[in-house]
C-alpha positions in Angstrom: 0.0 0.0 0.0 2.9 2.4 0.8 4.3 1.9 -2.7 0.9 2.4 -4.4 0.4 5.6 -2.4 3.8 6.8 -3.6 3.0 6.0 -7.2 -0.4 7.9 -6.9 1.3 10.9 -5.3 4.0 11.0 -8.1 1.3 10.8 -10.7 -0.5 13.7 -9.1 2.7 15.8 -8.9 3.3 15.0 -12.6 -0.2 16.2 -13.5 -1.5 12.7 -14.3 -4.8 11.2 -13.4 -4.7 7.7 -11.8 -7.5 5.3 -12.4 -7.7 1.8 -10.8 -10.0 -0.5 -12.7 -11.2 -3.7 -11.2 -12.9 -5.8 -13.8 -15.1 -8.8 -13.0 -15.4 -7.4 -9.5 -18.4 -9.6 -8.9 -16.0 -12.6 -8.7 -14.3 -11.3 -5.6 -14.9 -14.0 -2.9 -13.0 -12.5 0.0 -15.0 -9.7 1.7 -11.7 -8.3 3.0 -10.8 -7.3 -0.6 -13.7 -4.8 -0.5 -12.2 -3.3 2.7 -8.8 -3.0 1.0 -10.6 -1.2 -1.9 -12.2 1.2 0.6 -8.8 1.9 2.2 -7.5 2.9 -1.2 -10.1 5.8 -1.1 -8.2 7.1 1.9 -5.4 8.1 -0.4 -6.4 11.7 -0.9 -5.4 15.3 -0.5 -7.6 17.8 1.3 -9.3 18.8 -2.0 -9.2 15.6 -4.1 -8.7 11.8 -4.3 -5.4 10.6 -5.6 -7.2 7.9 -7.7 -10.5 7.1 -9.3 -11.6 3.5 -8.6 -13.9 1.7 -11.0 -15.5 -1.5 -10.0 -16.9 -3.3 -13.0 -19.0 -6.5 -12.9 -22.3 -8.2 -13.2 -25.5 -6.9 -11.4 -24.7 -9.0 -8.3 -21.8 -6.7 -7.6 -24.3 -4.1 -6.3 -25.4 -6.4 -3.5 -21.8 -7.3 -2.7 -20.9 -3.6 -2.3 -24.0 -2.9 -0.2 -22.9 -5.6 2.2 -19.8 -3.5 2.9 -21.6 -0.5 4.3 -18.5 1.7 4.6 -17.6 1.1 1.0 -21.2 1.5 -0.2 -21.3 5.0 1.5 -18.3 6.1 -0.6 -19.7 5.1 -4.0 -20.4 8.2 -6.1 -21.9 6.7 -9.3 -23.6 3.4 -9.9 
């Protein structure tokens, strides 16, 4: 996580946008993975996030995200 935060900060300083894409997210079986994804959202500056995270998957992904209330609260677009 420390290395990833460093890369995201370097991208920001270089004027680059960082996007983390997780495709087939509905196949995630370990609920702790969703907690790790939520923790990635803590990588932010006072006025912006250091990365945009896209979760892509089948419709059942919606209920999986809702089961993780803290992650669900941080979802901006569905």
